[in-house]
ZAMI-867759 format. One line per field, with one value per atom (N, C-alpha, C): residue number from 1; residue in one letter; x, y, z. Coordinates in steps of 0.2 Angstrom, whole numbers, plus 5000, padded with zeros to 4 digits. Example, Ala and Ser with C-alpha at 12.3 -4.5 7.8 and 13.67 -1.06 7.14 Angstrom:
BEGIN
k = 1	1	1	2	2	2
r = A	A	A	S	S	S
x = 5066	5062	5066	5064	5068	5064
y = 4972	4978	4984	4989	4995	5000
z = 5039	5039	5039	5035	5036	5039
***
This chain:
BEGIN
k = 1	1	1	2	2	2	3	3	3	4	4	4	5	5	5	6	6	6	7	7	7	8	8	8	9	9	9	10	10	10	11	11	11	12	12	12	13	13	13	14	14	14	15	15	15	16	16	16	17	17	17	18	18	18	19	19	19	20	20	20	21	21	21	22	22	22	23	23	23	24	24	24	25	25	25	26	26	26	27	27	27	28	28	28	29	29	29	30	30	30	31	31	31	32	32	32	33	33	33	34	34	34	35	35	35	36	36	36	37	37	37	38	38	38	39	39	39	40	40	40	41	41	41	42	42	42	43	43	43	44	44	44	45	45	45	46	46	46	47	47	47	48	48	48	49	49	49	50	50	50	51	51	51	52	52	52	53	53	53	54	54	54	55	55	55	56	56	56	57	57	57	58	58	58	59	59	59	60	60	60	61	61	61	62	62	62	63	63	63	64	64	64	65	65	65	66	66	66	67	67	67	68	68	68	69	69	69	70	70	70	71	71	71	72	72	72	73	73	73	74	74	74	75	75	75	76	76	76	77	77	77	78	78	78	79	79	79	80	80	80	81	81	81	82	82	82	83	83	83	84	84	84	85	85	85	86	86	86	87	87	87	88	88	88	89	89	89	90	90	90	91	91	91	92	92	92	93	93	93	94	94	94	95	95	95	96	96	96	97	97	97	98	98	98	99	99	99	100	100	100	101	101	101	102	102	102	103	103	103	104	104	104	105	105	105	106	106	106	107	107	107	108	108	108	109	109	109	110	110	110	111	111	111	112	112	112	113	113	113	114	114	114	115	115	115	116	116	116	117	117	117	118	118	118	119	119	119	120	120	120	121	121	121	122	122	122	123	123	123	124	124	124	125	125	125	126	126	126	127	127	127	128	128	128	129	129	129	130	130	130	131	131	131	132	132	132	133	133	133	134	134	134	135	135	135	136	136	136	137	137	137	138	138	138	139	139	139	140	140	140	141	141	141	142	142	142	143	143	143	144	144	144	145	145	145	146	146	146	147	147	147	148	148	148	149	149	149	150	150	150	151	151	151	152	152	152	153	153	153	154	154	154	155	155	155	156	156	156	157	157	157	158	158	158	159	159	159	160	160	160	161	161	161	162	162	162	163	163	163	164	164	164	165	165	165	166	166	166	167	167	167	168	168	168	169	169	169	170	170	170	171	171	171	172	172	172	173	173	173	174	174	174	175	175	175	176	176	176	177	177	177	178	178	178	179	179	179	180	180	180	181	181	181	182	182	182	183	183	183	184	184	184	185	185	185	186	186	186	187	187	187	188	188	188	189	189	189	190	190	190	191	191	191	192	192	192	193	193	193	194	194	194	195	195	195	196	196	196	197	197	197	198	198	198	199	199	199	200	200	200	201	201	201	202	202	202	203	203	203	204	204	204	205	205	205	206	206	206	207	207	207	208	208	208	209	209	209	210	210	210	211	211	211	212	212	212	213	213	213	214	214	214	215	215	215	216	216	216	217	217	217	218	218	218	219	219	219	220	220	220	221	221	221	222	222	222	223	223	223	224	224	224	225	225	225	226	226	226	227	227	227	228	228	228	229	229	229	230	230	230	231	231	231	232	232	232	233	233	233	234	234	234	235	235	235	236	236	236	237	237	237	238	238	238	239	239	239	240	240	240	241	241	241	242	242	242	243	243	243	244	244	244	245	245	245	246	246	246	247	247	247	248	248	248	249	249	249	250	250	250	251	251	251	252	252	252	253	253	253	254	254	254	255	255	255	256	256	256	257	257	257	258	258	258	259	259	259	260	260	260	261	261	261	262	262	262	263	263	263	264	264	264	265	265	265	266	266	266	267	267	267	268	268	268	269	269	269	270	270	270	271	271	271	272	272	272	273	273	273	274	274	274	275	275	275	276	276	276	277	277	277	278	278	278	279	279	279	280	280	280	281	281	281	282	282	282	283	283	283	284	284	284	285	285	285	286	286	286	287	287	287	288	288	288	289	289	289	290	290	290	291	291	291	292	292	292	293	293	293	294	294	294	295	295	295	296	296	296	297	297	297	298	298	298	299	299	299	300	300	300	301	301	301	302	302	302	303	303	303	304	304	304	305	305	305	306	306	306
r = M	M	M	T	T	T	N	N	N	D	D	D	E	E	E	A	A	A	T	T	T	P	P	P	E	E	E	S	S	S	G	G	G	R	R	R	Q	Q	Q	R	R	R	S	S	S	F	F	F	R	R	R	L	L	L	H	H	H	N	N	N	M	M	M	A	A	A	V	V	V	P	P	P	A	A	A	R	R	R	P	P	P	L	L	L	E	E	E	P	P	P	S	S	S	L	L	L	Y	Y	Y	L	L	L	V	V	V	A	A	A	T	T	T	P	P	P	I	I	I	G	G	G	N	N	N	L	L	L	G	G	G	D	D	D	I	I	I	T	T	T	L	L	L	R	R	R	A	A	A	L	L	L	E	E	E	T	T	T	L	L	L	A	A	A	G	G	G	A	A	A	D	D	D	V	V	V	L	L	L	A	A	A	C	C	C	E	E	E	D	D	D	T	T	T	R	R	R	V	V	V	T	T	T	R	R	R	V	V	V	L	L	L	L	L	L	D	D	D	R	R	R	Y	Y	Y	G	G	G	I	I	I	Q	Q	Q	N	N	N	R	R	R	P	P	P	Y	Y	Y	A	A	A	Y	Y	Y	H	H	H	E	E	E	H	H	H	N	N	N	A	A	A	D	D	D	E	E	E	A	A	A	G	G	G	P	P	P	R	R	R	L	L	L	L	L	L	Q	Q	Q	A	A	A	L	L	L	A	A	A	A	A	A	G	G	G	K	K	K	S	S	S	V	V	V	A	A	A	L	L	L	V	V	V	S	S	S	D	D	D	A	A	A	G	G	G	T	T	T	P	P	P	L	L	L	V	V	V	S	S	S	D	D	D	P	P	P	G	G	G	Y	Y	Y	R	R	R	L	L	L	A	A	A	Q	Q	Q	S	S	S	A	A	A	I	I	I	E	E	E	A	A	A	G	G	G	Y	Y	Y	R	R	R	V	V	V	V	V	V	P	P	P	I	I	I	P	P	P	G	G	G	A	A	A	S	S	S	A	A	A	P	P	P	L	L	L	A	A	A	A	A	A	L	L	L	V	V	V	G	G	G	S	S	S	G	G	G	L	L	L	P	P	P	N	N	N	D	D	D	A	A	A	F	F	F	L	L	L	F	F	F	A	A	A	G	G	G	F	F	F	L	L	L	P	P	P	S	S	S	K	K	K	D	D	D	K	K	K	A	A	A	R	R	R	R	R	R	D	D	D	R	R	R	L	L	L	A	A	A	E	E	E	F	F	F	A	A	A	A	A	A	A	A	A	P	P	P	A	A	A	T	T	T	L	L	L	I	I	I	F	F	F	F	F	F	E	E	E	S	S	S	P	P	P	H	H	H	R	R	R	I	I	I	A	A	A	A	A	A	T	T	T	L	L	L	V	V	V	A	A	A	A	A	A	A	A	A	D	D	D	V	V	V	L	L	L	G	G	G	G	G	G	D	D	D	R	R	R	L	L	L	A	A	A	S	S	S	V	V	V	C	C	C	R	R	R	E	E	E	L	L	L	T	T	T	K	K	K	T	T	T	Y	Y	Y	E	E	E	E	E	E	F	F	F	R	R	R	R	R	R	G	G	G	T	T	T	L	L	L	A	A	A	A	A	A	L	L	L	S	S	S	A	A	A	R	R	R	Y	Y	Y	A	A	A	E	E	E	V	V	V	D	D	D	N	N	N	V	V	V	K	K	K	G	G	G	E	E	E	I	I	I	V	V	V	L	L	L	V	V	V	I	I	I	G	G	G	P	P	P	P	P	P	P	P	P	A	A	A	R	R	R	A	A	A	V	V	V	E	E	E	E	E	E	A	A	A	D	D	D	I	I	I	D	D	D	A	A	A	I	I	I	L	L	L	T	T	T	D	D	D	L	L	L	A	A	A	Q	Q	Q	T	T	T	L	L	L	P	P	P	T	T	T	A	A	A	K	K	K	A	A	A	A	A	A	A	A	A	E	E	E	A	A	A	A	A	A	R	R	R	L	L	L	T	T	T	G	G	G	L	L	L	P	P	P	R	R	R	K	K	K	E	E	E	L	L	L	Y	Y	Y	Q	Q	Q	R	R	R	L	L	L	L	L	L	D	D	D	M	M	M	K	K	K	A	A	A	G	G	G	D	D	D	G	G	G	R	R	R
x = 5392	5385	5383	5379	5377	5371	5369	5364	5357	5356	5349	5350	5356	5356	5354	5353	5350	5343	5341	5333	5329	5324	5321	5318	5318	5315	5308	5304	5297	5295	5290	5286	5290	5294	5297	5294	5293	5290	5293	5290	5293	5291	5295	5294	5300	5300	5305	5302	5306	5303	5306	5301	5303	5300	5304	5301	5296	5298	5294	5288	5287	5281	5283	5280	5281	5279	5283	5280	5281	5276	5276	5280	5283	5287	5283	5282	5278	5282	5279	5282	5287	5292	5298	5297	5297	5298	5305	5305	5311	5317	5322	5327	5333	5339	5344	5344	5343	5343	5349	5353	5359	5357	5358	5355	5361	5360	5365	5363	5369	5368	5372	5371	5375	5383	5386	5394	5396	5392	5394	5388	5384	5378	5372	5370	5364	5358	5358	5352	5351	5357	5358	5356	5349	5347	5339	5338	5332	5326	5320	5314	5313	5315	5315	5321	5327	5331	5329	5326	5323	5318	5314	5309	5311	5317	5320	5323	5327	5330	5326	5319	5315	5311	5310	5306	5310	5316	5320	5319	5319	5319	5326	5331	5337	5342	5345	5349	5356	5361	5368	5372	5377	5381	5389	5393	5400	5402	5399	5401	5394	5392	5385	5386	5391	5390	5390	5392	5392	5384	5382	5374	5369	5371	5366	5365	5370	5369	5364	5365	5360	5353	5352	5346	5343	5347	5344	5342	5345	5343	5336	5334	5328	5323	5324	5320	5318	5323	5322	5325	5320	5321	5325	5326	5329	5336	5338	5345	5350	5355	5361	5365	5367	5372	5378	5384	5390	5391	5393	5395	5401	5407	5413	5418	5424	5429	5432	5431	5435	5429	5424	5418	5414	5416	5412	5411	5416	5415	5410	5409	5405	5398	5398	5391	5387	5392	5388	5384	5385	5381	5375	5375	5370	5365	5367	5363	5359	5363	5360	5355	5356	5351	5344	5345	5339	5335	5339	5336	5332	5335	5333	5326	5326	5320	5314	5315	5310	5310	5316	5316	5320	5318	5321	5328	5333	5339	5342	5343	5346	5353	5358	5365	5366	5370	5373	5380	5384	5391	5391	5397	5398	5395	5397	5395	5395	5389	5389	5386	5387	5384	5387	5384	5387	5390	5395	5398	5404	5404	5409	5415	5420	5426	5424	5420	5419	5417	5416	5415	5409	5404	5397	5397	5402	5402	5402	5405	5405	5397	5394	5388	5382	5383	5379	5380	5386	5388	5385	5385	5383	5376	5372	5365	5363	5366	5364	5365	5371	5372	5367	5365	5359	5352	5352	5345	5341	5343	5339	5340	5334	5334	5338	5342	5346	5343	5342	5339	5343	5346	5349	5345	5346	5342	5347	5347	5353	5352	5358	5358	5364	5368	5374	5379	5384	5391	5395	5401	5407	5410	5411	5414	5411	5404	5400	5400	5400	5399	5406	5411	5418	5418	5416	5416	5412	5406	5402	5405	5408	5411	5418	5422	5428	5428	5424	5423	5427	5428	5432	5427	5430	5425	5422	5415	5412	5408	5409	5406	5409	5414	5417	5422	5421	5425	5426	5432	5434	5435	5431	5432	5437	5443	5447	5448	5444	5445	5451	5454	5461	5467	5472	5478	5483	5487	5491	5495	5497	5501	5508	5511	5518	5519	5525	5526	5526	5530	5531	5524	5521	5514	5509	5510	5505	5507	5513	5515	5513	5514	5512	5505	5501	5493	5492	5495	5493	5495	5501	5502	5497	5494	5489	5483	5482	5476	5479	5485	5488	5485	5483	5480	5473	5470	5462	5459	5454	5451	5446	5447	5442	5444	5440	5442	5443	5448	5450	5448	5445	5443	5446	5449	5452	5450	5449	5449	5457	5458	5464	5463	5469	5469	5473	5471	5475	5482	5485	5492	5496	5492	5496	5494	5490	5488	5494	5499	5505	5509	5510	5515	5511	5504	5500	5501	5500	5501	5507	5512	5519	5519	5517	5517	5513	5507	5502	5505	5509	5512	5518	5521	5527	5524	5519	5517	5512	5508	5503	5504	5508	5511	5508	5513	5512	5507	5505	5500	5493	5492	5486	5482	5475	5471	5468	5468	5465	5461	5458	5455	5455	5458	5458	5452	5447	5440	5440	5439	5440	5434	5432	5426	5420	5418	5412	5406	5402	5396	5396	5402	5403	5404	5405	5405	5412	5417	5424	5425	5419	5421	5425	5430	5435	5436	5436	5439	5445	5451	5457	5458	5458	5458	5465	5467	5474	5477	5483	5487	5489	5492	5495	5501	5505	5511	5510	5504	5503	5500	5496	5493	5498	5503	5508	5513	5514	5518	5515	5508	5505	5504	5503	5502	5508	5513	5520	5522	5518	5520	5515	5510	5505	5506	5507	5510	5504	5498	5493	5486	5486	5480	5475	5468	5464	5458	5454	5448	5448	5442	5442	5443	5446	5449	5446	5444	5443	5447	5452	5455	5453	5452	5449	5454	5456	5461	5458	5458	5455	5458	5455	5458	5464	5468	5474	5473	5477	5475	5475	5471	5470	5477	5479	5486	5485	5490	5491	5490	5486	5484	5486	5490	5492	5485	5484	5479	5478	5483	5483	5480	5482	5480	5473	5470	5463	5459	5461	5458	5458	5464	5464	5459	5459	5454	5447	5445	5438	5437	5441	5440	5439	5443	5443	5436	5434	5428	5422	5422	5416	5415	5420	5418	5414	5413	5409	5404	5404	5399	5396	5389	5387	5390	5389	5393	5393	5387	5388	5391	5390	5394	5402	5403	5410	5414	5409	5413	5413	5408	5408	5414	5416	5421	5427	5428	5434	5435	5431	5431	5434	5431	5434	5441	5444	5450	5455	5453	5457	5457	5451	5450	5447	5446	5444	5436	5433	5426	5422	5416	5413	5410	5407	5405	5409	5415	5420	5422	5423	5424	5419	5413	5407	5406	5408	5408	5414	5419	5425	5424	5420	5418	5414	5409	5404	5407	5413	5416	5420	5423	5428	5423	5417	5413	5410	5409	5407	5413	5419	5425	5425	5423	5424	5419	5413	5408	5402	5403	5398	5393
y = 5622	5623	5630	5632	5639	5640	5647	5648	5644	5643	5640	5632	5629	5623	5618	5621	5618	5618	5621	5623	5617	5614	5608	5609	5605	5606	5605	5610	5610	5606	5602	5598	5592	5590	5583	5578	5572	5566	5563	5562	5560	5552	5548	5541	5537	5530	5526	5520	5516	5511	5504	5499	5493	5488	5484	5480	5484	5489	5493	5496	5496	5498	5504	5510	5516	5516	5517	5518	5525	5528	5535	5535	5541	5542	5547	5546	5549	5555	5562	5567	5566	5569	5568	5574	5573	5578	5582	5588	5592	5589	5585	5583	5581	5579	5577	5570	5567	5559	5556	5552	5549	5542	5541	5536	5531	5524	5519	5518	5517	5514	5508	5504	5498	5499	5494	5495	5492	5489	5486	5484	5479	5477	5481	5484	5489	5486	5480	5477	5477	5479	5479	5486	5488	5494	5493	5497	5495	5500	5497	5501	5508	5508	5515	5520	5517	5521	5524	5519	5521	5528	5526	5531	5538	5537	5543	5547	5543	5547	5550	5547	5550	5555	5555	5560	5566	5566	5572	5578	5584	5589	5591	5589	5590	5584	5582	5576	5578	5577	5578	5572	5571	5565	5567	5562	5563	5565	5560	5561	5560	5565	5565	5560	5558	5553	5546	5544	5538	5538	5542	5542	5543	5545	5546	5538	5534	5527	5524	5524	5522	5525	5531	5535	5532	5532	5529	5522	5518	5511	5511	5515	5514	5521	5523	5528	5534	5536	5542	5548	5553	5559	5564	5563	5568	5570	5576	5578	5579	5575	5576	5581	5584	5589	5587	5590	5587	5589	5586	5587	5582	5585	5581	5584	5582	5585	5591	5592	5597	5603	5603	5609	5609	5605	5604	5611	5615	5622	5627	5626	5630	5626	5619	5615	5615	5613	5612	5617	5624	5629	5630	5628	5628	5623	5617	5612	5614	5617	5619	5624	5628	5634	5630	5625	5621	5619	5616	5613	5619	5624	5630	5633	5631	5633	5628	5623	5618	5613	5611	5607	5600	5594	5588	5587	5585	5584	5577	5574	5567	5567	5564	5563	5556	5554	5548	5548	5543	5542	5539	5538	5534	5527	5524	5518	5517	5513	5511	5516	5516	5521	5527	5533	5540	5541	5544	5547	5541	5535	5531	5532	5535	5537	5542	5547	5552	5558	5564	5570	5571	5567	5568	5569	5567	5569	5576	5580	5587	5590	5588	5590	5588	5581	5579	5583	5583	5587	5594	5597	5604	5605	5599	5600	5598	5594	5592	5598	5602	5607	5613	5613	5618	5616	5610	5608	5604	5603	5599	5591	5588	5581	5577	5572	5569	5561	5559	5552	5547	5542	5537	5532	5531	5526	5520	5515	5509	5505	5502	5497	5494	5494	5492	5495	5491	5493	5489	5491	5487	5484	5488	5484	5478	5479	5473	5467	5469	5464	5460	5463	5460	5456	5459	5455	5448	5449	5443	5437	5440	5435	5432	5436	5434	5428	5425	5420	5421	5428	5428	5431	5431	5432	5439	5440	5445	5448	5445	5447	5454	5456	5462	5464	5470	5472	5479	5482	5489	5491	5495	5498	5504	5504	5510	5514	5513	5516	5515	5520	5519	5519	5515	5515	5522	5524	5529	5526	5530	5528	5527	5530	5530	5524	5520	5514	5515	5520	5520	5522	5527	5529	5523	5519	5513	5508	5507	5502	5505	5512	5514	5514	5515	5515	5507	5502	5495	5494	5496	5495	5497	5503	5505	5500	5496	5491	5484	5483	5476	5472	5475	5471	5472	5475	5476	5469	5467	5461	5461	5462	5463	5461	5460	5459	5466	5467	5474	5474	5480	5481	5487	5487	5492	5493	5499	5500	5500	5497	5498	5498	5502	5502	5496	5494	5489	5489	5495	5496	5496	5496	5496	5490	5486	5480	5475	5475	5471	5473	5480	5483	5483	5484	5484	5477	5472	5465	5463	5466	5465	5468	5475	5478	5475	5473	5469	5463	5459	5453	5455	5459	5461	5464	5468	5472	5467	5464	5460	5453	5451	5444	5440	5436	5433	5427	5424	5419	5422	5428	5431	5429	5428	5426	5432	5432	5438	5437	5441	5440	5447	5445	5451	5450	5455	5455	5460	5457	5461	5462	5468	5468	5466	5467	5465	5466	5461	5460	5461	5462	5463	5456	5456	5450	5446	5450	5446	5446	5446	5446	5440	5442	5437	5438	5432	5433	5428	5431	5427	5427	5421	5419	5416	5417	5414	5418	5416	5420	5427	5431	5437	5436	5431	5428	5426	5421	5418	5423	5427	5432	5437	5439	5443	5441	5434	5431	5430	5429	5428	5435	5440	5446	5449	5447	5449	5447	5442	5438	5441	5445	5448	5455	5456	5462	5468	5466	5470	5468	5470	5469	5475	5473	5477	5477	5483	5483	5485	5487	5490	5484	5485	5481	5482	5477	5478	5473	5475	5470	5468	5462	5460	5456	5458	5455	5452	5445	5443	5445	5444	5447	5442	5446	5442	5436	5430	5424	5425	5421	5421	5420	5424	5423	5418	5414	5409	5412	5409	5413	5408	5409	5405	5404	5398	5396	5401	5403	5408	5415	5417	5423	5423	5417	5416	5417	5414	5415	5422	5426	5432	5436	5436	5440	5438	5432	5431	5434	5433	5436	5444	5447	5454	5456	5453	5455	5453	5448	5446	5451	5455	5460	5466	5467	5472	5470	5464	5461	5455	5454	5448	5442	5436	5430	5429	5429	5428	5433	5440	5445	5445	5443	5442	5437	5431	5426	5428	5432	5434	5439	5444	5448	5445	5439	5436	5432	5429	5426	5431	5437	5442	5443	5443	5446	5440	5434	5428	5423	5424	5420	5413	5412	5405	5405	5399	5398	5401	5405	5408	5403	5397	5392	5390	5388	5386	5390	5396	5402	5403	5403	5403	5398	5391	5386	5387	5389	5390	5395	5400	5406	5403	5399	5396	5391	5387	5383	5387	5393	5397	5399	5401	5405	5399	5393	5388	5386	5386	5385	5390	5396	5402	5402	5397	5397	5403	5405	5412	5409
z = 5490	5491	5491	5487	5486	5490	5491	5496	5495	5488	5487	5486	5487	5487	5492	5498	5503	5504	5498	5498	5495	5497	5494	5487	5483	5477	5477	5473	5473	5468	5468	5463	5461	5465	5464	5467	5464	5467	5472	5479	5484	5484	5482	5481	5480	5481	5478	5474	5471	5467	5469	5470	5471	5466	5463	5458	5453	5450	5446	5449	5455	5458	5463	5461	5465	5472	5477	5484	5487	5488	5491	5498	5498	5504	5509	5515	5519	5521	5523	5525	5531	5532	5538	5542	5549	5553	5553	5554	5553	5558	5555	5559	5554	5558	5554	5554	5549	5548	5546	5549	5548	5544	5537	5534	5532	5535	5532	5526	5521	5514	5513	5508	5506	5506	5509	5508	5501	5497	5491	5487	5490	5487	5487	5482	5483	5486	5486	5489	5496	5499	5507	5509	5508	5511	5514	5519	5522	5518	5519	5517	5521	5527	5530	5527	5525	5522	5516	5512	5505	5506	5511	5512	5514	5518	5522	5515	5511	5505	5501	5500	5495	5498	5504	5508	5511	5512	5515	5510	5513	5510	5507	5510	5508	5509	5504	5505	5504	5509	5509	5508	5505	5504	5503	5503	5502	5495	5490	5483	5480	5477	5473	5467	5464	5459	5462	5468	5471	5474	5477	5480	5474	5468	5462	5460	5460	5458	5462	5469	5473	5472	5471	5470	5463	5458	5452	5452	5456	5457	5459	5464	5467	5465	5459	5457	5461	5465	5470	5466	5466	5462	5466	5473	5477	5475	5474	5471	5477	5477	5482	5482	5488	5488	5492	5490	5493	5500	5504	5512	5513	5513	5514	5518	5519	5524	5520	5514	5510	5510	5511	5511	5517	5522	5529	5532	5531	5535	5531	5525	5521	5521	5519	5518	5525	5530	5537	5538	5539	5541	5536	5531	5526	5528	5529	5532	5538	5543	5548	5548	5542	5541	5538	5535	5533	5538	5543	5550	5553	5553	5557	5553	5546	5543	5543	5547	5548	5543	5539	5534	5537	5534	5535	5532	5535	5531	5533	5527	5527	5525	5529	5527	5527	5520	5519	5518	5519	5517	5510	5508	5501	5502	5509	5509	5517	5519	5527	5531	5538	5542	5542	5542	5542	5549	5550	5556	5558	5554	5556	5551	5554	5550	5545	5546	5540	5545	5541	5544	5546	5545	5547	5555	5558	5565	5568	5563	5565	5564	5559	5557	5562	5564	5570	5576	5578	5584	5584	5579	5578	5578	5575	5576	5583	5587	5594	5598	5597	5601	5599	5593	5591	5593	5597	5599	5594	5588	5582	5585	5583	5583	5578	5581	5576	5576	5571	5570	5566	5569	5566	5563	5555	5552	5550	5555	5554	5548	5547	5541	5540	5534	5533	5537	5539	5542	5541	5538	5537	5543	5548	5554	5557	5557	5560	5555	5548	5543	5543	5544	5545	5551	5557	5563	5563	5561	5561	5555	5551	5545	5547	5552	5553	5557	5561	5565	5571	5573	5580	5585	5592	5597	5596	5597	5596	5603	5608	5614	5617	5615	5616	5610	5607	5601	5602	5599	5598	5592	5589	5582	5583	5579	5579	5573	5568	5562	5558	5555	5552	5556	5555	5559	5555	5559	5556	5550	5545	5539	5541	5545	5547	5551	5550	5553	5561	5564	5571	5574	5571	5573	5574	5569	5568	5574	5575	5580	5587	5588	5595	5596	5591	5591	5593	5589	5590	5597	5600	5607	5612	5611	5615	5616	5611	5611	5613	5614	5614	5620	5625	5631	5631	5627	5627	5626	5631	5631	5626	5620	5614	5608	5603	5597	5593	5590	5587	5580	5578	5570	5568	5562	5559	5552	5549	5542	5539	5534	5530	5523	5520	5513	5510	5503	5500	5501	5499	5497	5505	5510	5517	5521	5518	5523	5524	5520	5520	5526	5526	5532	5538	5537	5545	5548	5543	5546	5549	5546	5549	5556	5556	5562	5568	5566	5570	5573	5569	5571	5577	5575	5579	5586	5586	5592	5596	5593	5596	5597	5593	5594	5587	5584	5578	5579	5585	5586	5587	5587	5588	5581	5583	5577	5573	5567	5563	5557	5554	5547	5543	5538	5532	5528	5529	5526	5520	5514	5509	5504	5501	5496	5499	5506	5509	5505	5505	5501	5493	5491	5484	5480	5474	5470	5472	5473	5475	5483	5487	5494	5496	5501	5503	5510	5514	5521	5521	5523	5524	5532	5534	5541	5543	5549	5552	5557	5558	5563	5560	5564	5561	5558	5560	5557	5550	5549	5543	5538	5541	5536	5534	5538	5536	5531	5532	5527	5520	5520	5514	5510	5513	5510	5508	5511	5509	5502	5500	5493	5488	5490	5485	5483	5477	5474	5474	5472	5469	5473	5480	5483	5481	5480	5478	5482	5482	5486	5493	5496	5503	5508	5513	5518	5525	5529	5536	5539	5543	5548	5554	5556	5562	5565	5572	5576	5582	5583	5590	5596	5601	5608	5610	5615	5617	5620	5619	5623	5630	5633	5641	5643	5649	5651	5657	5658	5664	5670	5674	5680	5686	5691	5697	5701	5704	5708	5713	5717	5722	5719	5713	5711	5709	5707	5706	5712	5717	5723	5726	5725	5727	5723	5716	5712	5714	5716	5718	5724	5729	5736	5735	5731	5730	5727	5722	5718	5723	5726	5730	5736	5737	5743	5740	5734	5731	5726	5724	5719	5721	5719	5720	5717	5719	5718	5710	5707	5700	5696	5697	5694	5696	5701	5703	5699	5698	5694	5687	5684	5678	5676	5681	5680	5681	5685	5686	5679	5676	5669	5664	5665	5659	5660	5667	5669	5668	5668	5668	5662	5658	5653	5655	5661	5663	5663	5662	5662	5668	5666	5672	5677	5674	5678	5683	5680	5685	5690	5689	5694	5698	5696	5700	5706	5704	5708	5713	5711	5715	5720	5718	5723	5729	5726	5731	5736	5733	5738	5743	5741	5745	5750	5749	5754	5759	5755	5760	5765	5763	5767	5773	5772	5776	5781	5779	5784	5782	5776	5775	5770
***
């Protein structure tokens, strides 16, 4: 990015096109806008995102060729400039200079929500530290699309990005999450998915439920659901996996808890929490139904004369 590349173009039309109708984009306040873009299907973009892309003084992206396809689809004339992990040290300060000059800067990744496993985090952090306003423009997200399509529990989930490429490091990382009472979400590459499933089955247990979510929102979108053992066996037989993958792994099965342990847990929690909250926390710890634990705690208190 050269000195003048972060300077807004003069004379360009600030609008976007919907069904052959030009829609004007309102002026943007000077801020850093983090704009979510489609993860595959170009129809998955919000009107607010289109208006932001068209109206921003400066538009930064990972790959100008990828972003240009989206801009052309919606008739947006804004010129994208590259900001990625290989030029962040140079391009980042240029974008901050644009903010300092009172310009609006929009940042997009190649797909999905910026800052999720991409170098946009560095730019956002620098902008916040410098006192500039950072505005999220929400939209498509591969982790959330995979989660809701997987059929696995979604009341608590943990997104952990990409696992390490080396087998030992990958297994060590999986072990860190083994006991987490949440559904786990990882990005994975097609040529590593088979090895990752083997490692996950070994470390987390072959009976753990999972879903391999491939090519989300695209023509050949696919969800392969089953136990880690079954999925591991299946992908061991597939030689040429293609497409972008999100691996979703369900939480560990509820462990068997002795009756005396349940009472001890409830008694301990009830000392500092109201009855309903104590029952809810006990349900999270034991995997037992909250209503059952709530009634059990009421009975315990009644037996104690409280």
